[in-house]
N, C-alpha and C positions, 0 to 999 in steps of 0.2 A: 553312159552320160558323162560329160566332161565335168570335172571338179575345178576347184580353184587352183591356179598355177601362176608361176612367175614367168614373164616373157621379157627378156632384156631389162631395161630400166623402168618399164611400166609398173606402177604400183596399183594394181587393180585387185579388187576382191569381188567375187561373185558368190551370192548365197541363193540357194534354191530350196523351196518347199514344194512338195508334191501332195496334193490332196485327191483322194479317190472317193467319189460319191457313187453309191450303188443304190438303185431304186428297183423295186419289184413291180412288174407291170401286170395289169389285167387280173381281175378276180383275186388279187393278192394285196396285202397291206404292206406299205413301206414304212410303217411306223417304227419298226425295229431296225431299219437300215443303218449301217454303220460305215464310217469312213476310216481309211488307213492313211497315215501320214509318214512319209519317209524323207530323209534329208540326204543331200549329196554335196559334200564339200571336203576338200583336203585342207590341212593347215597351211595358211599363208603367212610367212614371216616377213616383217618389215621393220625398218628403223623409224618409221613415222611415230610421232608423239602420241597420236590417238588413232586407233584403227578399229573402231567399234561399228559394226554393221549389223543390221537386223531387219527382218521383214515379218509382218503379221497379216494373215488373211482374215478379213472381217465379213461375216455373213449376217445380213439383216441386223446390223448394229452390234453383233456379238463377236468377240474375238474367238475364232475357231482353231487356229493353229499359228504357231510362230517359231522362228529360229533366229536367235540373236547371238552375235559373236562378239566376244569381249577381248580387248587388248590388256595384257598383263603389264601394268605400268612398273611394277617392282622389277620384273625381269626384262623390261623394255623390249618385249617381243610378243607376237601373237602366239599363245601357247595352246590353242585348241580348246579353250573353255567356251562351252555353249550353254545357253538357256533355251530349252526347247519344250514345247507342249503340243500334243496332238489332240485335236478335238474331233467333233462329229459333224460332218456336213450333211445337210438335209434332215437332221434329226427332228427339227420342229415343223417340218413341212406338213405332216399329217398327224392327227391325233391317234392315240393308240386304238387299233382296230379299224380305223378309217381306211376306206379303199380309195385308190387313185381315181380321180375324175378326168376322163379324157377330154381334151379341148378346154380345160379350165386353166387359167393363169394363176400359178402360185407365186407368192412373193419370194424372190430369190435375188436379193441385192448383194452383190459381191464387190468388195473394194480392198485396197491394200493400205496398210499403215507402215511408215518408216519407224520401226521400233529400235533403231540404232541411234548413234549420236553424230553421224556424218551424213551429208546430203547424198542422194542416190537417184538413179533412174531405174525404172521397173518395166519388166516384160511379163506378159501373161500368155500362157498357151493352154488352150482348152481342147480336150479330146472327147468325142462323143461316139459311142458305138453300142452294139447289142451283143449279149452273150446268152448261151443256153444255160441249162441248170447245172452243167459241169464247169461253167466258166469259159467255154470255148467261144471265141469271137465268131459272130455270124456275119460274114462279109456281104451276104445277099440282102440283109435288112438295112433299111435306109437310116443313116444318122440324121437326115434332115427332119425326121419326125420327132426327134428329141429337140424341142424348141427352147434352148437357153437364149433368151432374148437379150441382145447386146445394147449397151448404151455407149455410144462412141463420141460423145461430145468432146471429151478431152483425151480420148484414146485413138491411136492410129491403127487401122486395120491393115495388116501386111498381106495384101492380096497374093503376092508372090510366094508366100509360105503356106497358103491355104490348100487344104485337101478336103475331101468329103468328110473326113473325121476331125481334122485339126483346124483351129482358128488361132491366129497369133495376133496379139495386141501389144502396142507399146504406149506407155503413158507419155504424153507429149511434154509434160512439165517436170522440172526437177522437184523431187520430193524431199523436203527438208525434214530434219529430225522431229519425230513425234507428230508429224502431219499425216493426213490421210488423202488418198487419191479420191477423185469422184468415182462413182460406181462404174464398173464395166459390164454388169448385167443388171436387169431389173425384174426378171421373171422367168419362170420355167413352165412350159406347156408341152404336154405329150399330145401330139396331133391325133384328133379323133379318127383319122384315116387308118390308124392301126387296127381298129375294130372291123374295118371293111376289107382289109387286105387278106385275101384267101387264095389258096391253091386247090384246084380240083384235080383229083386223080380218077381216071376212067379205066375200069377193068371190065373186059368182056367175059361173060360167063354164059356160054352157049349162045342163044339168040338174044340174050339180055345184056344190058350194060349196068354195071354198078358204079355210081358216081359218089366219091367221097370228098367232102369239103373239109379242108384243114385251115384253121386260122393261123396265119404265118407268125403272128406275134404272141400267140397264146403260150403262157408259161415262161417267156423269155424275160431278161432283165436289161434295163438300160444302164449304161455306164457314162458318167461324166468325170473326166480327170481334169483337175485344175492345177497347173504348174505355174508357180510364181518365182521369178528370179530377179534379183536386184543387183546392181553394180554401182560402186561408188562413182562420184562425179569427176574424179581426178582423171584428166586426159581422156575424156569420155569417148571421143570419136575413135581413137585407137583402141580403147578398152572394149568398146562395143564390137569392133571387128575381131579383136583377139578372143573375147569371151563368148560372144553371141554369134559370131560369123555374119554380122550384118553391118552394112555401111550406113552410117547416120551422119547428120550434121546437127550442130547445136548453135543457135543464135539467140543471145540474150536469155539463155536458160531454157529455150524451147527446142525440143527435139523434133526432127523430121527425118524421114527415110529417104535415102538416095535411090 
């Protein structure tokens, strides 16, 4: 994954937080599910007077994780000082001992706060897939059955970047310091179809046939990765191409994709 870097005269800073949400499926409780948060960024040095950038992920009104980057004004440079906290995504989704209800919409409102001191633009990447008990990805199982419901009123869906597993969203508005985006999700539903997805194995034994029915999703886990990265608003069109690899335009503070 690319970290922050200098390109010519462009003064851009990218900050990334990566949240991994793990839920156990079928006959299992996800009450004890935990999330891991990792950060990716190199130190970016600049002669700018202020170079404070930060981003926080908010779940159902609660700050789940953040990474905030501070400019050392005494040294007049960015010195790699970070304030970072990793929380637990989906921790409050179920009560302790409660089992997951298929087809039921759980509240899962995710949004972003600008926890730095400079305006920024934000991108969110969501990854959904299934793994077995050893953590191996199961390519044959459908990510579509992991229903993280999107709210795209102020978010732009990047159809060109979409895959079966990945959804990429850009916040269309400039996010000023200490302000929050509108939500980009509003619920999580595991499709009831997982209970009816079966594979039958037929084995001949003399004149008889033995038919074994296996539930495809029994004992597997669903994974939702939420990656949030923000970039300062300075020279945003060049910065978005440099840091995100995406052509954008900005008119009167409103971002759109080319």
